[in-house]
Structures are given as C-alpha cells and as structure tokens.
Backbone bond lengths (Angstrom), bond angles and torsions (degrees), N, CA, C in turn:
res aa  C-N    CA-C-N  psi(-1)  N-CA   C-N-CA  omega(-1)  CA-C   N-CA-C  phi
1 M - - - 1.494 - - 1.549 106.11 -
2 T 1.324 109.23 130.62 1.543 120.34 175.59 1.602 109.67 -68.95
3 N 1.296 113.40 124.51 1.490 114.43 -177.00 1.538 113.30 -131.79
4 A 1.339 120.70 160.16 1.416 123.19 177.61 1.499 108.61 -138.91
5 A 1.352 113.47 156.51 1.503 120.91 178.02 1.467 103.15 -111.26
6 L 1.356 115.63 134.52 1.527 123.97 175.92 1.627 106.01 -113.83
7 F 1.351 107.71 143.09 1.554 118.06 -175.26 1.485 106.15 -117.00
8 P 1.254 122.87 119.01 1.520 123.31 -178.52 1.509 114.40 -73.53
9 G 1.342 112.70 168.35 1.571 117.01 -177.59 1.511 109.16 -120.32
10 Q 1.256 119.12 -166.32 1.462 119.61 -180.00 1.492 116.34 -57.07
11 G 1.263 111.33 140.29 1.495 121.11 -172.08 1.508 111.44 113.24
12 S 1.286 123.29 -21.50 1.362 127.12 -179.76 1.485 114.65 -87.59
13 Q 1.354 116.95 -8.02 1.584 126.69 178.47 1.469 107.08 -66.64
14 K 1.313 113.93 146.05 1.557 119.89 159.06 1.399 111.16 -160.56
15 V 1.316 117.86 149.16 1.496 122.25 172.02 1.404 115.70 -48.91
16 R 1.322 112.61 133.34 1.601 126.50 -176.74 1.467 117.69 69.54
17 M 1.357 110.43 15.47 1.526 112.75 168.52 1.528 111.89 -55.04
18 L 1.305 112.41 148.23 1.412 124.97 -167.81 1.440 128.29 52.61
19 N 1.385 110.41 12.00 1.438 120.20 -179.30 1.577 112.98 -51.35
20 E 1.403 110.00 -54.87 1.439 115.67 179.00 1.544 119.95 -51.46
21 L 1.329 107.13 -47.48 1.563 114.45 -179.37 1.596 111.59 -67.49
22 S 1.452 116.86 -32.64 1.445 123.04 179.86 1.456 113.39 -55.19
23 E 1.320 117.61 -37.32 1.416 130.32 178.74 1.591 115.25 -63.57
24 V 1.417 115.54 -25.69 1.440 121.71 -176.63 1.616 107.25 -110.84
25 Y 1.290 115.83 -38.78 1.446 120.13 -175.04 1.533 115.23 -110.10
26 P 1.384 112.13 106.00 1.513 118.14 175.54 1.595 113.90 -55.16
27 L 1.302 118.88 -18.63 1.377 123.34 -177.23 1.542 111.25 -63.56
28 V 1.426 111.64 -29.26 1.478 113.02 -178.88 1.518 111.80 -63.63
29 G 1.406 115.69 -53.89 1.398 124.15 -179.08 1.508 109.57 -60.68
30 E 1.390 119.45 -37.43 1.418 120.86 -175.51 1.570 111.53 -69.38
31 T 1.363 115.41 -33.86 1.467 120.97 -178.87 1.388 109.29 -71.22
32 F 1.513 118.29 -44.20 1.491 117.98 179.80 1.496 111.07 -74.64
33 E 1.244 122.30 -25.70 1.644 117.08 176.89 1.542 104.33 -70.86
34 A 1.350 120.47 -32.52 1.504 113.53 179.96 1.536 109.00 -68.14
35 A 1.437 119.61 -39.21 1.394 122.76 179.40 1.448 112.39 -66.94
36 S 1.342 119.62 -30.72 1.607 125.96 175.24 1.490 106.72 -63.31
37 G 1.337 117.19 -46.70 1.333 122.56 -176.84 1.598 113.88 -58.21
38 V 1.291 113.91 -28.69 1.567 119.12 177.94 1.500 107.82 -84.89
39 L 1.279 119.17 -33.44 1.442 125.07 -169.94 1.594 107.44 -80.70
40 G 1.331 114.25 -37.26 1.461 116.77 -165.14 1.358 117.20 79.78
41 Y 1.389 124.00 18.81 1.429 122.43 168.03 1.571 104.69 -150.48
42 D 1.342 119.05 171.08 1.439 126.27 -169.85 1.544 102.29 -87.13
43 L 1.310 111.38 99.36 1.571 119.27 178.07 1.501 112.07 -68.79
44 W 1.356 115.68 -36.04 1.575 119.53 179.18 1.522 109.49 -67.82
45 K 1.347 115.62 -38.69 1.484 115.69 178.55 1.558 112.02 -64.55
46 L 1.371 118.03 -40.99 1.365 122.47 170.91 1.570 118.69 -54.05
47 V 1.474 110.23 -45.94 1.373 115.24 -177.34 1.527 111.36 -72.05
48 Q 1.339 115.85 -34.24 1.481 116.14 176.35 1.496 120.62 -85.27
49 E 1.287 118.25 -20.10 1.434 119.62 177.85 1.396 116.90 -112.78
50 G 1.436 118.89 -21.26 1.437 122.08 179.65 1.500 107.32 81.24
51 P 1.343 115.50 -151.04 1.483 127.49 10.63 1.526 108.16 -71.55
52 T 1.313 114.15 170.49 1.534 120.08 179.85 1.517 107.84 -65.49
53 E 1.372 119.16 -34.20 1.458 117.58 -178.79 1.544 112.02 -64.22
54 E 1.277 112.82 -34.36 1.520 117.52 -177.60 1.569 108.66 -71.21
55 L 1.299 108.60 -43.19 1.713 117.71 -178.45 1.471 108.22 -62.88
56 T 1.342 121.11 -34.27 1.506 121.41 -173.77 1.364 111.10 -88.16
57 K 1.511 125.50 -2.92 1.371 118.09 172.12 1.613 107.37 -68.83
58 T 1.350 115.42 131.47 1.423 122.68 -174.24 1.517 115.68 -45.09
59 Q 1.376 114.32 -42.07 1.498 117.34 -177.47 1.495 115.34 -65.46
60 N 1.410 116.23 -19.49 1.412 127.51 175.39 1.387 113.79 -97.22
61 T 1.359 120.80 -37.59 1.365 122.02 -178.53 1.405 117.33 -65.78
62 Q 1.327 117.26 -34.22 1.386 128.67 -177.97 1.515 114.46 -64.34
63 P 1.371 113.80 -48.75 1.539 115.89 -179.98 1.507 108.52 -71.05
64 A 1.453 115.24 -32.39 1.417 117.43 179.94 1.457 117.81 -60.32
65 L 1.376 111.33 -47.61 1.409 118.37 -175.70 1.520 114.42 -74.26
66 L 1.390 116.59 -29.36 1.377 126.60 175.31 1.641 103.55 -60.21
67 T 1.396 112.66 -60.23 1.435 116.47 -175.00 1.568 113.62 -60.40
68 A 1.304 121.19 -36.50 1.406 123.73 173.90 1.381 106.59 -61.15
69 S 1.176 125.72 -50.37 1.643 127.11 -170.22 1.419 104.78 -63.68
70 V 1.359 120.42 -47.00 1.461 126.19 -173.49 1.573 107.65 -64.00
71 A 1.420 117.06 -42.13 1.371 123.39 -179.68 1.619 108.67 -59.61
72 L 1.401 117.27 -49.37 1.331 117.01 177.04 1.506 115.71 -65.08
73 W 1.273 120.00 -37.23 1.485 121.69 170.29 1.511 113.45 -48.62
74 R 1.407 112.62 -50.35 1.492 120.44 177.95 1.375 113.02 -55.57
75 I 1.323 117.57 -46.97 1.367 119.97 -175.11 1.613 107.35 -67.11
76 W 1.207 119.12 -46.79 1.512 122.53 -177.38 1.496 106.75 -61.70
77 Q 1.274 119.96 -40.12 1.554 120.26 -171.75 1.457 109.65 -80.02
78 T 1.416 118.15 -19.56 1.335 116.85 171.89 1.584 117.03 -84.37
79 D 1.379 110.59 -35.26 1.470 116.54 175.22 1.581 109.53 -72.82
80 V 1.196 117.14 -41.83 1.645 122.76 -172.02 1.438 103.71 -133.65
81 P 1.375 115.98 86.55 1.571 117.66 -178.06 1.416 117.71 -76.65
82 V 1.363 115.90 50.52 1.600 122.07 176.71 1.490 101.69 -115.69
83 K 1.378 112.92 115.40 1.432 117.45 -178.68 1.496 111.91 -82.27
84 P 1.247 113.66 141.60 1.553 118.22 173.24 1.401 113.40 -59.57
85 D 1.373 115.69 156.36 1.466 123.65 175.67 1.446 119.12 -73.55
86 Y 1.378 111.28 -30.58 1.536 117.98 178.84 1.455 108.62 -141.47
87 L 1.354 119.00 161.34 1.481 128.04 176.03 1.506 104.30 -134.63
88 A 1.346 111.74 148.93 1.379 121.93 175.37 1.639 108.10 -154.64
89 G 1.384 118.29 145.17 1.523 114.13 179.49 1.630 99.83 -137.95
90 H 1.295 108.07 149.70 1.454 116.60 -179.68 1.479 112.17 -93.86
91 S 1.353 116.25 108.83 1.461 122.23 -174.71 1.327 117.31 54.97
92 L 1.319 130.42 -100.64 1.490 126.76 178.50 1.519 110.82 -66.54
93 G 1.447 113.41 -29.30 1.466 119.27 173.75 1.467 117.29 -51.33
94 E 1.342 115.90 -29.26 1.442 122.65 177.86 1.509 113.60 -51.60
95 Y 1.401 109.12 -40.16 1.564 110.48 -178.67 1.541 111.28 -73.18
96 S 1.291 114.16 -31.65 1.443 117.02 176.66 1.578 111.13 -64.12
97 A 1.405 110.51 -37.09 1.554 112.11 177.91 1.532 111.02 -66.99
98 L 1.328 113.58 -40.17 1.465 121.43 -177.75 1.514 111.57 -60.35
99 V 1.449 115.32 -44.09 1.394 120.34 178.44 1.714 109.62 -56.99
100 C 1.355 110.94 -52.83 1.314 123.13 -175.29 1.616 112.87 -61.90
101 A 1.355 110.72 -23.49 1.498 113.55 178.91 1.532 105.07 -96.97
102 G 1.201 125.12 5.49 1.346 128.33 169.30 1.564 115.11 80.14
103 V 1.407 109.33 24.28 1.574 115.76 -177.37 1.453 114.18 -83.55
104 I 1.551 109.30 -38.80 1.376 114.35 178.41 1.633 106.51 -129.10
105 D 1.519 114.05 142.37 1.428 113.80 176.53 1.565 109.56 -61.78
106 F 1.298 114.45 155.32 1.517 114.93 -178.63 1.472 108.53 -69.74
107 E 1.389 129.72 -46.60 1.379 123.27 -179.89 1.488 116.62 -59.62
108 E 1.316 114.49 -36.28 1.612 117.56 173.17 1.447 110.98 -64.02
109 A 1.430 116.61 -39.30 1.566 117.24 176.75 1.455 114.55 -66.30
110 V 1.363 117.62 -32.94 1.511 120.64 175.35 1.514 109.28 -58.65
111 E 1.365 116.14 -51.62 1.385 119.73 -179.38 1.443 117.17 -62.92
112 T 1.329 114.78 -36.67 1.585 123.11 178.86 1.535 105.11 -66.10
113 V 1.242 117.56 -52.40 1.592 111.21 -172.22 1.420 111.50 -72.34
114 R 1.405 122.02 -21.88 1.415 122.61 169.19 1.543 110.78 -66.09
115 K 1.360 119.96 -41.03 1.367 126.57 174.96 1.551 108.70 -60.42
116 R 1.304 117.31 -53.25 1.427 128.79 -179.08 1.511 106.76 -49.81
117 G 1.395 120.17 -53.97 1.526 124.18 -177.78 1.535 102.65 -59.77
118 E 1.167 128.62 -48.23 1.508 133.08 -176.54 1.385 113.40 -53.88
119 L 1.421 115.50 -47.65 1.428 124.12 -176.70 1.558 107.55 -73.29
120 M 1.353 117.22 -40.71 1.416 115.36 -174.78 1.642 106.23 -72.82
121 N 1.169 116.92 -32.60 1.597 122.00 -177.85 1.525 101.19 -67.74
122 A 1.319 126.09 -38.63 1.414 124.80 -174.08 1.547 113.22 -83.45
123 A 1.252 118.14 -21.83 1.432 123.98 -174.82 1.635 112.03 -60.08
124 V 1.231 117.40 -29.62 1.398 118.53 -175.95 1.525 110.24 -142.05
125 P 1.428 118.27 119.89 1.543 122.54 -177.33 1.605 108.39 -49.56
126 N 1.364 111.65 147.12 1.477 117.42 -178.13 1.556 107.03 -62.93
127 G 1.380 106.88 134.56 1.563 112.80 -179.00 1.399 116.07 91.26
128 E 1.304 122.12 -6.43 1.523 124.96 -172.00 1.531 108.84 -102.54
129 G 1.402 116.88 -6.47 1.446 114.21 -176.16 1.554 105.47 -157.07
130 G 1.312 120.52 159.77 1.472 121.97 -178.73 1.500 107.66 -163.62
131 M 1.379 116.64 -163.46 1.344 127.98 177.40 1.522 111.35 -147.40
132 A 1.303 118.31 148.75 1.469 130.18 -179.69 1.419 118.43 -134.76
133 A 1.436 123.48 137.83 1.390 125.60 178.03 1.529 112.39 -91.22
134 L 1.242 117.05 126.97 1.537 119.32 173.16 1.518 110.27 -111.44
135 M 1.370 118.42 121.65 1.349 125.26 178.24 1.551 112.10 -110.30
136 G 1.278 111.54 138.97 1.507 117.74 172.85 1.624 117.90 91.16
137 L 1.411 109.95 10.03 1.471 117.09 179.63 1.493 109.83 -108.86
138 D 1.393 121.56 145.75 1.427 119.82 166.00 1.470 109.35 -68.61
139 D 1.405 119.30 163.84 1.427 120.36 179.40 1.491 114.40 -64.62
140 E 1.424 113.09 -26.62 1.499 112.45 -175.77 1.485 108.09 -74.34
141 V 1.386 115.79 -31.45 1.515 116.25 -179.64 1.505 110.04 -73.14
142 V 1.423 117.41 -33.33 1.543 115.95 175.19 1.368 107.51 -63.25
143 L 1.380 127.83 -41.21 1.376 122.40 -179.50 1.611 110.40 -66.53
144 E 1.194 115.15 -31.91 1.476 116.23 170.76 1.568 119.30 -58.81
145 C 1.265 106.72 -44.74 1.609 115.65 177.92 1.503 107.53 -62.02
146 C 1.397 121.72 -45.95 1.532 120.65 171.26 1.344 112.59 -58.97
147 E 1.294 133.33 -45.61 1.407 133.29 -178.79 1.408 112.53 -62.47
148 K 1.399 120.77 -44.60 1.384 123.63 176.22 1.467 116.75 -67.02
149 A 1.338 117.79 -28.56 1.400 123.41 179.75 1.544 114.19 -59.23
150 V 1.303 113.46 -35.91 1.513 119.13 -177.59 1.526 110.70 64.77
151 G 1.329 112.49 121.25 1.437 124.54 -171.38 1.560 112.47 117.40
152 T 1.351 112.82 -166.79 1.400 118.05 -174.52 1.614 107.52 -93.86
153 V 1.105 114.07 99.22 1.508 121.22 175.73 1.597 109.54 -158.07
154 S 1.238 112.45 135.75 1.518 119.58 -169.60 1.586 110.79 -156.16
155 P 1.300 114.59 157.10 1.526 119.21 170.15 1.538 114.83 -54.32
156 A 1.240 123.38 125.17 1.456 128.25 179.67 1.437 118.15 -107.19
157 N 1.378 118.75 -38.26 1.339 124.58 173.59 1.629 116.38 -135.41
158 Y 1.264 114.53 111.77 1.543 121.75 177.74 1.544 101.34 -83.31
159 N 1.218 118.73 87.67 1.494 120.23 -165.90 1.599 110.64 -89.56
160 A 1.314 118.08 -38.04 1.398 122.76 173.47 1.575 108.68 -167.50
161 P 1.349 118.83 161.41 1.408 117.90 174.58 1.475 116.72 -49.68
162 G 1.436 120.66 121.10 1.327 123.53 -175.20 1.524 118.72 83.98
163 Q 1.465 114.01 6.31 1.463 117.52 -176.15 1.527 106.02 -141.86
164 V 1.283 115.60 97.11 1.526 125.78 178.38 1.537 113.47 -120.02
165 V 1.311 117.43 138.44 1.362 121.37 175.40 1.522 110.64 -104.64
166 I 1.257 116.94 130.66 1.589 117.57 -178.36 1.634 106.26 -112.53
167 S 1.270 114.31 158.51 1.424 121.13 -165.81 1.547 108.01 -148.53
168 G 1.366 114.68 141.05 1.456 121.47 176.54 1.548 117.78 158.51
169 E 1.260 113.47 -159.40 1.519 119.90 -176.52 1.564 107.15 -61.82
170 T 1.330 107.69 144.42 1.545 111.98 -172.77 1.653 115.91 -62.72
171 A 1.319 115.24 -33.51 1.430 120.87 175.63 1.550 112.38 -69.86
172 A 1.284 114.49 -46.75 1.505 117.66 173.76 1.629 113.49 -59.93
173 L 1.315 110.16 -43.57 1.350 113.87 -176.72 1.552 112.29 -64.37
174 D 1.298 113.05 -41.12 1.570 114.46 174.23 1.463 113.71 -60.01
175 R 1.373 120.59 -39.33 1.387 127.86 179.31 1.653 114.42 -63.10
176 A 1.501 104.62 -37.75 1.549 112.67 177.42 1.628 106.30 -66.77
177 I 1.193 114.06 -40.92 1.532 115.28 -172.43 1.581 106.45 -66.66
178 V 1.254 120.14 -42.07 1.477 121.48 175.27 1.506 108.02 -56.94
179 I 1.356 120.61 -51.84 1.426 124.36 -172.03 1.519 109.30 -66.80
180 A 1.298 116.45 -36.26 1.610 117.05 178.78 1.566 109.15 -66.20
181 K 1.351 113.03 -38.87 1.578 108.69 172.21 1.494 112.99 -63.20
182 E 1.325 119.81 -39.78 1.419 119.54 172.98 1.452 115.17 -51.62
183 L 1.265 112.56 -49.17 1.577 120.69 -176.98 1.485 114.82 -79.44
184 G 1.341 117.95 14.44 1.511 123.07 169.83 1.496 117.21 93.08
185 A 1.259 114.42 18.10 1.550 116.12 172.35 1.551 114.04 -56.81
186 K 1.268 117.72 135.79 1.524 121.07 -175.80 1.579 105.57 -73.58
187 R 1.406 108.77 -31.84 1.495 117.44 -176.19 1.494 109.56 -152.72
188 A 1.321 120.53 140.20 1.326 124.76 177.94 1.642 110.70 -147.85
189 V 1.236 114.35 99.20 1.532 117.96 -166.69 1.545 113.13 -134.47
190 K 1.325 120.05 140.26 1.354 121.81 175.84 1.532 107.79 -66.76
191 L 1.383 114.90 154.97 1.479 120.48 176.57 1.447 107.60 -107.82
192 E 1.425 111.51 153.38 1.589 114.59 176.74 1.498 110.22 -89.59
193 V 1.405 110.62 84.04 1.404 118.22 175.10 1.545 107.60 -125.26
194 S 1.412 106.24 168.69 1.609 106.76 -175.41 1.609 111.63 -94.97
195 G 1.395 120.63 2.21 1.293 117.32 -177.03 1.622 110.97 -170.72
196 P 1.331 108.90 171.47 1.542 112.20 179.98 1.616 109.63 -87.95
197 F 1.180 111.57 78.41 1.576 118.54 -177.42 1.537 108.15 -71.41
198 H 1.370 107.06 148.09 1.650 116.41 179.33 1.419 113.90 58.24
199 S 1.441 116.83 38.82 1.448 122.57 -179.44 1.505 98.57 -131.63
200 Q 1.346 115.10 166.41 1.376 127.69 176.33 1.514 113.74 -52.11
201 L 1.403 115.76 -25.92 1.460 116.69 -172.67 1.598 106.80 -74.56
202 M 1.373 112.14 -12.77 1.576 112.10 -178.34 1.612 105.24 -83.58
203 L 1.292 119.84 -5.36 1.538 115.89 169.87 1.493 117.16 -48.90
204 R 1.366 112.01 -33.26 1.521 118.11 -178.59 1.556 113.33 -60.67
205 A 1.297 113.98 -18.92 1.447 117.70 178.66 1.446 117.57 -102.14
206 K 1.368 109.14 1.64 1.662 115.22 -168.71 1.526 112.07 -79.26
207 D 1.279 123.58 -31.37 1.488 123.67 175.37 1.516 112.63 -65.73
208 E 1.300 114.03 -54.04 1.454 120.46 -177.81 1.453 111.61 -60.55
209 F 1.372 116.91 -41.97 1.529 123.39 178.91 1.540 111.61 -63.52
210 S 1.363 112.80 -46.47 1.421 122.75 -179.95 1.639 105.86 -57.53
211 A 1.284 115.15 -48.51 1.589 113.22 178.38 1.460 109.78 -61.31
212 H 1.337 123.82 -38.50 1.381 124.58 -176.71 1.569 107.47 -68.25
213 L 1.320 119.61 -41.94 1.495 118.34 172.27 1.478 116.87 -60.65
214 D 1.331 119.42 -27.37 1.465 121.72 177.85 1.423 116.72 -63.75
215 K 1.436 114.94 -22.36 1.461 118.95 171.76 1.427 118.43 -90.15
216 V 1.414 116.80 -2.43 1.483 118.87 176.21 1.402 110.14 -90.55
217 S 1.277 114.59 143.59 1.499 122.32 173.01 1.415 115.78 -85.58
218 F 1.404 113.72 124.80 1.599 118.60 -177.57 1.559 101.44 -115.26
219 K 1.239 113.97 136.67 1.434 124.97 175.38 1.570 111.39 -114.56
220 N 1.291 117.13 174.52 1.382 121.29 179.61 1.542 107.27 -82.20
221 P 1.400 110.93 132.34 1.471 115.69 -169.82 1.678 110.25 -69.11
222 A 1.368 117.40 139.76 1.366 121.29 175.00 1.436 111.20 -77.77
223 I 1.301 118.76 -21.22 1.416 125.56 178.97 1.516 111.46 -131.65
224 P 1.293 119.82 128.72 1.444 120.28 -175.47 1.515 113.73 -54.94
225 V 1.360 117.90 132.17 1.534 121.24 177.99 1.452 108.13 -118.62
226 I 1.375 114.14 131.79 1.426 122.51 177.17 1.612 108.36 -95.83
227 Q 1.306 112.63 119.91 1.444 121.06 -171.11 1.545 114.87 -82.92
228 N 1.394 117.84 152.27 1.486 115.42 178.43 1.431 121.22 -66.51
229 V 1.362 113.69 -32.45 1.496 116.65 -166.79 1.667 109.79 -66.79
230 D 1.375 112.27 -30.97 1.584 112.65 -165.86 1.521 104.31 -134.01
231 A 1.403 119.22 -6.57 1.467 115.46 178.93 1.522 115.01 63.12
232 E 1.512 110.39 28.83 1.529 118.06 179.95 1.478 109.10 -121.95
233 V 1.413 117.45 154.14 1.318 122.81 173.35 1.532 110.60 -74.67
234 Q 1.377 115.33 126.01 1.348 121.65 -177.02 1.576 108.54 -116.77
235 T 1.343 119.46 133.35 1.501 123.92 177.29 1.441 109.52 -126.13
236 E 1.359 127.74 0.46 1.428 123.86 -178.81 1.455 107.58 -101.24
237 P 1.518 112.31 116.67 1.524 113.09 -171.65 1.606 115.45 -49.11
238 E 1.265 114.01 -43.68 1.532 119.06 -177.26 1.716 106.80 -62.98
239 K 1.191 114.90 -39.07 1.612 114.71 -178.91 1.565 106.05 -68.07
240 I 1.314 116.79 -36.22 1.411 123.44 -175.51 1.605 102.75 -66.06
241 R 1.205 117.57 -49.37 1.476 123.72 -175.26 1.621 104.67 -64.32
242 S 1.212 122.03 -56.25 1.526 119.07 177.22 1.507 112.69 -51.49
243 N 1.381 117.75 -41.68 1.432 114.94 -177.16 1.436 114.27 -72.00
244 L 1.371 123.01 -19.70 1.440 120.90 167.88 1.438 114.31 -72.91
245 V 1.289 124.19 -28.63 1.431 124.29 167.29 1.380 116.03 -64.13
246 E 1.392 115.51 -48.14 1.471 116.45 168.53 1.512 125.03 -58.71
247 Q 1.379 111.23 -25.56 1.412 116.55 -178.75 1.554 111.68 -70.46
248 L 1.293 115.63 -15.49 1.460 118.56 -179.93 1.579 107.54 -64.43
249 S 1.224 122.25 -42.29 1.465 124.71 -176.34 1.619 116.82 -111.72
250 S 1.382 110.57 13.99 1.495 113.07 -167.87 1.572 100.25 -117.78
251 P 1.314 117.40 152.71 1.476 118.78 171.80 1.499 112.92 -65.65
252 V 1.287 117.23 150.47 1.587 131.10 174.95 1.531 101.08 -78.82
253 M 1.255 110.88 116.52 1.569 113.02 177.32 1.514 112.71 -90.64
254 W 1.296 118.38 61.62 1.512 123.14 -169.47 1.455 112.54 -66.74
255 T 1.503 114.10 -41.43 1.448 113.75 -179.38 1.434 114.08 -64.24
256 A 1.368 118.58 -44.18 1.408 121.64 173.64 1.584 111.42 -61.97
257 T 1.355 120.13 -34.59 1.334 115.76 174.22 1.617 120.87 -60.34
258 M 1.404 107.65 -43.66 1.443 111.90 172.40 1.579 116.23 -62.15
259 M 1.445 111.83 -40.31 1.407 114.06 174.44 1.486 114.37 -59.80
260 K 1.336 117.71 -39.50 1.397 122.83 175.75 1.530 113.38 -59.45
261 L 1.347 116.82 -40.42 1.514 117.78 -178.32 1.565 106.22 -70.09
262 V 1.301 120.29 -40.20 1.510 120.25 170.00 1.441 113.73 -51.88
263 D 1.461 116.77 -56.06 1.334 117.89 179.03 1.643 115.52 -57.33
264 L 1.234 118.85 -21.76 1.421 127.82 -178.40 1.613 110.63 -85.96
265 G 1.373 107.41 -2.43 1.598 114.72 174.97 1.578 114.49 85.77
266 V 1.472 113.08 11.72 1.455 118.24 175.19 1.549 112.20 -63.20
267 E 1.243 120.48 127.33 1.413 126.55 175.34 1.388 118.18 -113.65
268 K 1.326 119.80 -17.48 1.512 126.41 177.88 1.369 109.38 -130.91
269 L 1.466 115.77 138.68 1.381 127.94 179.04 1.440 111.28 -123.25
270 V 1.240 117.56 136.91 1.493 126.47 174.84 1.480 108.75 -119.88
271 E 1.374 111.39 119.51 1.558 120.70 -179.56 1.585 100.09 -81.55
272 C 1.295 119.77 113.89 1.474 121.21 -178.92 1.464 106.41 -107.48
273 G 1.299 116.47 80.48 1.379 124.43 -178.08 1.472 110.31 167.79
274 P 1.344 120.87 174.05 1.450 129.81 -174.77 1.581 102.45 -68.89
275 G 1.345 109.05 142.44 1.451 121.60 166.36 1.557 113.90 84.89
276 S 1.348 120.01 -162.92 1.429 118.23 -174.62 1.560 106.38 -143.59
277 V 1.380 121.84 21.88 1.409 125.30 -172.78 1.682 106.41 -57.86
278 L 1.376 114.23 -51.80 1.466 117.63 -171.17 1.590 107.23 -67.99
279 R 1.134 118.61 -30.60 1.513 118.88 177.19 1.530 110.05 -60.77
280 G 1.261 114.58 -51.15 1.415 125.25 175.86 1.612 110.35 -52.17
281 L 1.307 117.16 -51.02 1.424 119.88 176.81 1.521 112.77 -62.77
282 A 1.229 118.70 -35.51 1.549 121.67 179.53 1.461 109.33 -60.54
283 K 1.343 112.37 -48.12 1.431 116.66 -177.54 1.655 115.08 -63.27
284 R 1.286 111.84 -14.28 1.463 116.43 173.47 1.361 111.90 -80.77
285 V 1.318 121.80 -27.19 1.383 128.31 177.22 1.627 114.20 -81.04
286 S 1.367 113.06 -48.31 1.406 117.13 174.98 1.538 109.26 -155.10
287 R 1.344 109.80 118.36 1.499 118.72 179.85 1.489 111.81 -73.26
288 D 1.304 120.61 -11.96 1.469 116.29 167.35 1.556 126.89 -75.42
289 L 1.475 106.51 -7.56 1.444 113.00 179.72 1.579 109.98 -75.11
290 E 1.288 114.84 130.84 1.541 122.61 173.84 1.494 107.99 -76.88
291 T 1.238 121.72 124.70 1.505 123.00 -179.18 1.589 109.30 -114.80
292 L 1.279 112.25 151.98 1.561 119.42 -179.45 1.420 105.93 -145.53
293 G 1.312 114.97 143.83 1.545 121.14 172.18 1.520 114.57 -96.07
294 S 1.392 121.34 -172.77 1.384 116.75 -177.64 1.628 109.92 -156.35
295 D 1.372 113.21 4.38 1.530 113.75 -173.61 1.554 115.51 -100.84
296 G 1.286 110.70 24.34 1.536 114.16 176.35 1.498 108.10 -148.12
297 L 1.437 116.29 167.55 1.445 120.62 -179.60 1.501 111.99 -63.08
298 E 1.315 114.71 -39.49 1.479 118.65 -177.69 1.497 105.17 -74.28
299 D 1.227 130.06 -36.47 1.507 131.09 172.39 1.477 106.99 -51.41
300 M 1.361 117.54 -52.77 1.398 117.98 -176.00 1.448 117.29 -71.33
301 R 1.292 121.35 -23.98 1.475 127.88 170.51 1.467 106.46 -67.65
302 L 1.281 125.42 -42.60 1.448 130.19 179.54 1.520 106.31 -68.60
303 L 1.243 119.15 -39.24 1.476 115.84 179.05 1.560 115.88 -67.15
304 K 1.399 111.56 -32.01 1.589 117.15 176.67 1.483 106.61 -63.27
305 E 1.280 114.34 -41.22 1.483 121.13 -168.93 1.653 115.25 -83.01
306 S 1.412 112.35 -15.72 1.485 116.62 177.52 1.379 118.62 -75.38
C-alpha cells in the first residue's frame, strides 16, 4: 500500500503535547533536549507547562512543533521501520518533512524555524495584519472577496475544498470577511494568529530569511517531499531552498497537495505531529483515504499494526 506522512503547522500545538508518549519513549526527551541546546532555553518545560500565551508566540511555536513532529517520526521509525513513500508538511510542517527526509539536519532546522518565526513576527507590527478562515466558498469566490476588499489581502492556505484561509492588512481583511458573508460563506471568522502569514506583507522578511537559508546545508531527499508553493515533488536541493523562501509570502497549496498524493496512488496517510487537523482536511479531499495519528500511545499501537 502506498502511503505518505503529513506534518502539521501552527495551530496544532498545545500545552502538554506528547506527555503520554514521553513516559514510555525516551526519544521524546532526547529530541527536545537537543532542540533546547540550540535554542538556549528548556523547550520541553515550555511545552509541558506553558503558559499557552508563550507557547503560541510564533518564534516558540515553530521550534516546538518541529521538535514534536520529529520526535514522533523517530519513535515511529524505530518501532515500525517502514518508510513512507512520500512526505508533505503544512506551512511550518514542511520543515519537519524536510528534516525527516534527510534534507536538513534537525539542529539546523530548529534554528531556522526560530529565525523564521522571529522574522515573520517582526515583518508586520502587532495589530496591523491577520488571517481569517472562510468556509463554504469556491476558491474563485474567495479571490473575488479579496479583490473587492481593496487593499492587501489574499488567499493564504487552500486547505480543502470549501475551506480557505485569507491573510493581509487588518482593514482589508475585515472588509473581505463582510464580503464573504454577503457572497454566501457558511462561516467567515478571524483566526487567533500573530500576523498575516503567507501574504505579500511577509515579503519584508524575505531577504533576511533567504540570507539565513543560504547558510543552511541542503541535501538530496531520501524520501520525496511535496512542497507547499507548487504542490509538486521536489528533489533538487537548491529548488527546495528557493521554494522555502517563496513559501513565506505565497499561499499553501494544501488541497492540491492532497490531490497530488491521491494521483500518486497514496491510500494511507499518517499525521506525524500533534493533533488531527490534517487528517480532517484529507477526508474533505477523499473519504477513501485511510488516516492514522501518531501523538498518543494508542496511535502508536495502531501504527505498529497497520
């Protein structure tokens, strides 16, 4: 059976994630200890004790989720050493996928996503930008909402059919929400995020982040990775690097990524990270996909038996 592993992005974090597994698998503590050595603070303590407000700061969330996903991957591959045929990650999750594919070293990735979070946070002053989820509209109608809103606002995450996140300046975002409701959106709500990610406003972070990535060593992937910006399998290290720079200000093509996996014959998906967001989105693309989790003892048992 052809299978793939999916790695979640921001929003899947929660205080005390991986607590149950940490009591059984020393790999959890070892992976977080390595990340803490890079960051200069106790990442496991933050993840286990919070407060939530501190964990959800993007410069903390990004290393925390990357580390959690890599820890789960290491447990899975130790218990069931059968590698997936493909990997894909949602936004930040793309970095987790690239670590697990052997493209970027874990420690370098931890430093990179911390830098990414700091630059994304600094790109737009607090309160001047945000994101909103629109439910029940076709992609073309979402684009129409953004165009009619006037200002900097655009699709940021094409998550599933009828589920698109938009991102941009606060005023334009507010107008787009009103227009979306007028055009028949089932739901149009602002998200609790710290900035307008995957929008043109993130271009302000592009040059400095590109300079950082130039110092990171990229290798050929041991497992094919589908990237966010074009929903295509990329194998050339320099193209992977340039796509990560573009990803800052480009929409996450997640619906297309799921459709690409289906076209490649994937029948089973494992969400290699906290939560179940990506499994839910996958089912909106194809109910025939078998989906499994990884962030609990029962999940790991099911993975072993699958």
